[in-house]
Every structure is written in structure tokens, then in C-alpha cells.
N, C-alpha and C positions, 0 to 999 in steps of 0.2 A: 716737799713734795708728797713725804707719808701722809704730814698732816691734811692735805686737803682728801687725799684719799679714804680716808678716815673721816672727816666732813662727809663725802658725796656718797658713801657707806650707811651712814647712819639716818641721810634724811631720805635714801631707796626706802632704808625698814621704816625713816619712819612713813613717807607717805606709803610702804604696802599696808599699815597699824590701820595707815583710814580708813585706802581704797577694799579693800573687802570689812570690812565691815558697812561700811554706803554703799557697798554692790549688796547683801546683803537684803539690807536697810529696803535700799529703790526694788530689788524684785518684788520685794515683799509687797509693797505701796502698789508696779504694776499690774500687779495678778488684782491686788483690791480694785483698784478701777479698769481692767478688761479681762479679771475675766469672766466668764457663766458663771451665775448663783448655781447652788443646787442646795437641800432642805436632807437630812440625812437624820433619821431617828438613830435615839442612841438607848442606851439600856444602862444603868446604872453597874460602876465599881466599883491613901492617906496620901494627899495627895503633895507629896513638898520636894519641889527640885533645889537643891544645897544653888545654884547654879543663877537660877531665873525666878524661884522666888512660886506663894502659894499659886494654886494653879485645879481648877474641878478635874477631878480622872473618871474620859471620857470612853466611851467603847462605841462601834455604830452596832445597832440592833441585829442585821445580819449583812452580818462581815466574810461571807463566803459565796463561792459562785458552782456550778457542776467544773467537774471535773472535764480535764479536755480530753477526746478519746484517741487510741494510739498518739497523748505529747506525753513524756515521762515530766510531770513538776516534780520539783523536787524542796525541803524543806531547804529555808532559808535564802530559793531565787526569788533576784528581782521581775517583779513579770509590771503588766503597765493591764490594769482591770475598766475597762467600758463602763459609761456610766450612760442611765439609762431612768426617763420616768416613770411611778405609777400613778393611777388617776388622782390621785389626789395633792399631786405634784410631788411628794416626796423622788432623793435618787435612788437607783437602789442600781446593785453594783451584779449587771450581768452575765461578762466574760475578763476570760483571762486571755492576753493572746504575750508571748515572748518579743514582740518587733511591736515597736510603736504603732499603734494607729494610725489610717494615713488622717479623717476625718472623724469627729465627731469628740468629747468628754471625754478624759482619759485622767485616773491616776494614776503617781508610778507611784510601788508596795512590794511589797516586799510575804512568801508564804509562811507563814508561821507552818502550817501544817496540811498532809493531804488524807483524806479520811472517810472511806464510805463514799465512793464518788463524791467528794466535796475538795472544793481547795480551800480552806479557812486562810485568812488576807492583812497581815500587822498593818493597817492605814495608821499613814498620817495625820488621823485626825484624833488623839483621843488627849489632850491638856487641855483645856481651854485657862488663856492668865489669866488674877485678878490682882484684883489694891490688895496688901496682905492682911488687912484687915477686916475684908470686904468675905474673902475663899471660904473661911471655914464655916461661914452663914448660906452661904452660896452652894458647900458641897452639902450643907446638910438637906437645905431647898430641893436642889438635884438629883437627889436618896427619893425623896417624899415622889418630885412628880416624875417620876421614871424607873420607880416599881413596875414587876409584870403586872398586875392589875392596875394600875391608873394608865402607864405610859403614857405620858403627858408631855414631855424633852425630848427638844430634838436640837439641831446645829446651824446652821446656812452658815456653808461656806462657798470662796471663788475658787476655781480651778481653769490655771491655764497653760497651756503646752503639759501633764501632766505634774506642776505643781499645783499644793491645794496651801489655804490659807483662811483660818476659822477668825468669819465677820462675827458672831457673833451668836450665844447659849439659847432658845426661850425656854420657858419652865410654866405651866398654866398660860401661853399662849402671848404671854408675858416676855422681855429682855430679863434674863437676872437680876442683869445691877439692879432694877426696878423692882422687883421682887424682892431683892436682898435690904434695896432704901425701907420696903413694906416690909418688914422681918426688924429690922432696926428699931425704926417707930410704932410698931404699935407687932409682936412676937402675936401673941392672940388671934391676932386676927386669919393669920399663916397658920394656928394650930403650930409651932411653935414653940412652947409656954416657955422661957427658961433658958432658951441657947440663942448666945451674941457672940 
């Protein structure tokens, strides 16, 4: 009797260990398939995560919205950020709400600071994971194309029900992976002499 109970407990634990990662993967894939697509301009930001590997550190160029009058928004508070498009087709953060918006696209985020009538946000669009070998060169290329005077980098994301998945990172009008391939073949062409 005791052995059967132990076996059942072991099987339940094994099933949970399979279901949790599979549900995370499924959610990400559903967002990539069904989510609305947006482009965010990014700005320059070492980037290594011991558990997930190398990545390119991203920062959304305008990561703030005007403060809400007569509403107390605090640092660390979870909010919903409404997304609109500008004339060039880039996503813009337009407002925050404390309740889930009934329509339109939005991102669930946290408030990083409230200062000078602006609410600054920690957005879940801050890491673009890449192959271990490619990430250092990709970071260099990204830094070069996202400088204040150049600003030729953006990230394409999918958003569904407040959940965001990064689809691709573009620099100089190309996917970062394509730029890395070019940089590995001919670093001088990209002005990256001696970088690998």
C-alpha cells in the first residue's frame, strides 16, 4: 500500500515537472502565432544570464508615460500599459491603467519610478537571447547601431493579453543574426575590425 502511494506521488511530481515547462512554451508559441505585432525603438544598455545564457540587453527608447492625475501610482506597482502606433509604425506607450484595458493592445509592466509628471516603466522587453557564440558580436553591433546619433535599431514583439514575446531584433534594417553572420565573414565591412 505504501509503495503504491509513493509511486503515485512520484508520477504526480513527474507530471507536474513536465506540464509547467510545456505550458510556458505553449503560451509563448500562442503569443507568437496569434499576438499583435509591434516595433519598439530601442536604446543602448553586459549581458549574461547564468541560467539562460547570452543575450543582448535592450532598453525601450521611450519607457515612460505621462503621470495619471489624481491617481497614486507607486514604484514597483503592477500596471497595464496601453500601446498605440506612431506615424512611422513604431509602438508608443500611451498611458497606464491599474485595471486591465477592455480593448486594444497592452503590456503588463511594473513602475520603476515616478518623477517629473512621468511614470517610468520596467517593461518585459529587455533581453534578446542568442546563441552563445554570436551574442558578444551581436552586442557590439547593437551598441553601434543604437547610439544616440544613429538610432537604427528596433525590436519586433508580439503582444497578446498583456503578455509580450520578442520576435526579432533589427539593426541597420536587418535582423541581428544576419548582421552577425556578415560580421563574422567580413568584420571590416561593418567597421568591426578585430571584434569576434
